[in-house]
N, C-alpha and C positions, 0 to 999 in steps of 0.2 A: 256568826256563828256557822262552819260549812254547810255544803249539803248532805253530807253523808253524816254529819252529825245530827242534822234534824231529821235523817230518814231515819238514824237510830233511836231517838226519843218516838217521834211518831209510833215505829213500830212496837216499843216495849209500853208505850202510852204513858211515858214519863213527862206529862207536862198536868196542867191544873184545868180537867175536864169540866169543872164547874164553871169558869171562866173561858170559855172559849163561845167567841161572840162574832157577831160580824160588824164591819165598820159601822152600820147602822143600828148596832145592838142588839140584834135579832139573836137569841139562845141555839149551838148547836149542839145536839148531842150525838156521841159516837158509840155506835151500837158495832160493829167492827173495823176494825184499822184497815184490813183489808190483808191478801198475800202478797209480800216483798216481790217485786219483779229485777230480776240480773240482768235480762236482755234488752232490750227494745222495746219503748212505748213507755207509758206511765211508768211509775213507781210504785204501786198498790194496784195489786187487780180487788173485785168486787167487795168494796168497802160497804158498810153500810152505816147511814148517817139519818136525824132525824132533823128536821129544818122546815120552819114554815107551817107547820102541823102536817106534814106528809114525811111520808119514808122512805132515802134515796138509795138508790143501788148503783155504783159503780166504781170509778176508779179515781186513784188520787195521786196528784202531781206534786212533787216538791221541791223548792228551790230556795236559793238564799234572800235574792231580791224577786219581788213581782216581775220586775221587768226581765228577770230571764227566762221567760215564758216569751218573750218576742224575740229575744237575743239566740236561742233554740229552734226559732221558726215555727213553734208549736200553734200556733194562729193559723198557719197554712198546713196543719197536718193534720187529716182525718182520725188518725189513729189516738188523739186525744181529745175527742168532742165527746165523749161520755166521760170526762172528769168531770167528778161534782163536786170535788174540794180542791182547794190550791191552797198548798200552806207552805207560809214564807217567813222568812224571818225579819224583811222588813217590804213593807208592803208598801212600793213606791210608786206604783203605776196599776192601772186598770188595763184587764188583759181580755181577750175576746177568743174564741174557739173561730175554726174553718169555715162555720154557720152564722156569725157575727154575734153570734151570743157572748152575752158576760160571762166570763167563769168566775163561782165563786170561792174567793179569796178570802186568807185567815191568817193571821198573824199568830204563831203556834205561843200558846201563854207557859213558857217552862217555868217548872216549880223551884222556887229561890233555890233550895238545898242542891237540887239535880245540879241549877247553873253553876252554883259553889263548886260543886265537885268537880265538875266538867273545867272549870277554869283552871281548879287547882291541878287536874292533872296536864293540860296542855299548856299550862304558862310557866311553869317550874323548871328549873334547869337541870336536875338533877338526871343522871343516867339512866335511872329507872323511876319515872313519873311518881308512881305510887308508893314509893320506898317508906316513906311516913307511914301509910295506912295497914302495910301488911301483917306487922305484928297483931292489928285488932280487929281483924277480923276472923271468923269462922269460913274459911275459905279452903277445900280439898287439894290444895297443892300440889302433894304426891300424886293424885290421880291426872290431874292438870298436865303434870310432867310428864307422865307415861305417854299421854298422846301427844303433846309433842315432839318426844323421842322419837315414836312413830312416823310423825310428819317429816321430821329430817331426815329420815333413812330413808322414806319415800321421793322425797327430793332429789336423792342420787339417781334416781330413775329417768330424768332425763338425757344426761351425759349417757347412761349405757344404752337408753333407747337409739341415741345417735349413732353410738359406736355400731351397735346390732344392727343397723340397717345399712350401714356401710359395710357391713364383713356378711351380709346375707345370712342375719343370727347363728354366726358362730361364736358361741358360747366362750369359749376356750380362749381363741382369740381376743375378746374381749375382758374378759379376765385378765389377760397378758396386758393390755392396755392401762385399763383400771388400776394394777398394780404400779406399774411405770410411772402414772399419773402421781400415785401415792408416794412414791420414791422422791418424787421433787417435792413434795411437802406443799408450802401456800407461793412459795417465790419462784419454785421451777416447774411446779405441777403441768403447765403448758408446755415447755420445752421437753419434758419426760412424755408427756402423750405424744407428742410430735416426733420423736424419736420412735416411739412403740409402733405409729403409725405408717412412718417409714421404713420398718425392719421386722417385715414379718416374720410371727414366730416360727413358722416353717423353717425360715434359714436359721435363726439362731438354734433350734433342734437339732440341725443339721451339724453346728459348730458345738453342742453341747458336752461333747465327753472331754477336751480340751477348752481348759479355762484363758489360757491365753489367746485363743481363736476367737472365743466371744468376747475378751477383754478388746483384740483390736476391731472386731464387727461393732460395736456399739462406741467405742472410742472415734473408730473412721466415722460413723452416721453421724454422730454428734456435730462435727466439724471442731472439733476441740484436739482434734491429733494433729502434732505439728507435722512441717513438708517432711523436715529430717531432724536428726537428732543425735549428740556423742553418747548417748546412755544406749547400752546393747539393746536393753528389754525395749526401749520405744523404737526405736528402729527396729526393732523386730515386727511389733507391733503394726508400724507403716507399711513394712512390704508385703506380711499377713492380708492388712485390708486392701491394700493395693491388688493383689491378687482376687479377694474376693468382689470387689467393687466391679472388678472386668466380670468375671464369671458371671454375677448373679444382676448387672446391670444395675448398680445401687448410685444412689444420687446423696449427698451428705446433707445436713442441714446448715445454714448458716451460723456461725458460733455465736453471731451475734444476739441468738434467741436466750441465750444462759447468762443468769445474773450472778455475780460475783459480788458485787458492790453493799458493804453492810452485813454480811454473812462470817460469822466464825470459820475458821479454816474446815474444822472437822466436816461442816456442812456446805464446802464445796459442792458444786456441781460434780467436781471430777472425782471427789472422793466417793458422793452418793452412786455416781455410774459406777467406780469399782466396785462397791457394795452390790448393785443391783446385776453386775456382772457373773460376781461370786451368787448371789442368790438365782440367777438363770442355770449359772453353772451344776448346781445342785438341785434344782427342781422345774427346768423348762420342759423334760419330758414327762411328768408328771404332776402338771400344773392342777389336772380336775382333782386329785387327790387331798389338795387344801379347800375343796366343797365338803368334803366328809366330817362329819361330827366327829370331834377328839375331845379327850378332857381339855381344860384349858391350858395347862403347862405346858402340853406336846403341842397344841396350838402355835404359842408364844416360839418354843423352841424352834420351830421349822422357819422363825425369821432372825435368829440371831445369828447373823453371818459375819466373815470378816472380808479379807480383800486377800489378794496377790499378793506376795511379798514385796514387790517394788514401792504400794503404800503403803508400808510399816515407815517410810524413809522420806515418803513425799506426799503433799497435798496438792501440789500442781506439775506437770510435765517439767524436767528438765531442772526443779529447781528441788535442792535436798533441803528438809526441815532441818531447823537446829535441835530439836529435841525430838524423842520418838511419837509418831503420830499417832492419833485415837483414832485407828482405822477399823475398829469391831462397831455393829449397831449397837447402841444402847439399849436400855430399857426403854426411854420415854420415846424415842423416835422408831419404837417399834410397836409401841401404844399407838402412835398416831396413826400408822399404816394401817392397822389392824380398825382402828377407830374411823378413818375416814376414806378408805379404799375397799379392805377385804371384806371387812364385814357387811357393812352398805351391800356390796355386790352378791353376797350370798343372801341376802335377806332379799332384793330384789330377785334373784335367781330361783329360791325358794317360794317366793310369791309366783311367780310365774308358772313355776311347777305344782302350784297346789300342795308345797309339802310343809305342811304347819308344822310340824316336827323340829323340821330346819330350822324354820323361822324362831321357834321359842328357844330352841341351842344358840341362835343369834344374840338374842335380849339377853340370854344367861352369861354369855360369854361378856357383852357389856357391863354387866352387872359385875364383872369379876376383875374388869378393868379398873384402875385407881383413878378419881374424876380429873379433869385435864386443870391445869393452873396456868391461868393467863390472867388481863386485866379485867376481862369482862366476868369472870366467875370469881374474882374479887368482890366486884361493886355487891354481885348476891350475896358473899359470906358478910361483908360489911352490915348487911340488913339482917345477919342471921339466918339465910336461905343456904345451907352448905350443902352441897350435893354429897351422896356417898358412894359414888362410881361413877363412872364413865356415861351411863345411859343417862342419869340424872344431871351432868354436867352438860353432855350433848344436847339435853332438854332446854337448860337454860340459857347455852348460846345459842338457838335458836329462837327462843324467845324475846331474847334482847335484841337480835340482829334482825328480826321479822317484825317487833312492835315495838319493842321500848325505845328504839334507835330511832325508828323513824314515826316515833307518836301516834301508833295505830291501835289506841287505847280502846278504842269501841269496839276492835276486832279482836281484842283481847277477852279471853274468858273473867281476867282478874278484873280489870277496867271495868266489864259488863256489870259483874257481880257488886262493886262499888257503886255503879252509877244506879243498880236495880234497889238498891238499898235505900236511896235516897225516898224511894217511893211511899216509904213508911214512917216517913220522919215527920 
């Protein structure tokens, strides 16, 4: 059993307190397990135990093996001299503190029911370890999903904070970058972000009155624009970009950053860039208007853009498609941009500005977007947990990615609940 697991069991007193004895058979009574310490030093502070006819107050250290005490060099660290109890899973060695005094070491007598539940969670191979248990417990799953959805929203703040630092707190510039990141979806998100970082919004705004100039700027900066072309439109893009490159001292990205492999043509980065260009043609000079509270239908409508005429017959430069292209942004793509970029940004922005009304609006928008469909959501649906909207599907994705997939059951409220129930069995 891992050290983290033992700490959890100690914290919640999921052990047989009537069977806590020293190796010499002396009884130890636990008055207070102490306060969990998440920093350096002993694992629990200010514990209280009764042993050898006396009440002891001090710290508790927990290890998988008693010998870990020496491996971690606690024997030479005065911070551990006040440890009154050393809890282990395997008492393989007598240990001493820096004052050469023997440290009271005890094997944790885990309850049989708790151990069985623990083994069940950690040794089955199902995508969701507790899937067989969920339908039989009285756990407030919807309340927990609300908490997880907010956690997923706030997790986006790391990227936003990094971009704010680089732009000296220019929220509009960062919004432009986060939107670009969203247009790239998972496969080309970093490439789109690099493009936005390398192509300041200020330059885009100067070209926003003509779509062909925005396309020339973005395709030129992406590195995907060919050096020459027999097609008049492409050649015009090349010439427009050459002029801008010199005027604004621009440097294009290496085209190798863009991924085409295993992607359907409607999602090729060339098509997404053409849609991004059209979006900026419509909104570059009023991006901050997208931060305002509007009805759901109007919010979605802002992102239903198409492309220039060239992309009605092309997925790539100089290669005519055999059939008309799907050059308009589809509903599912728009929903993904809203879910993963637009709404998280507005939520973090509203939180920073202490605008609770705007935060609540963001959540209401999530609740109107249909739940996502992917293999992870399918895992949940198979055990009859069916998200009603994107707010819940985001929570389930977060729960799977950060708890189920990594088997962090003891950090999950559901896993904690399941193990706590064993105390009353």
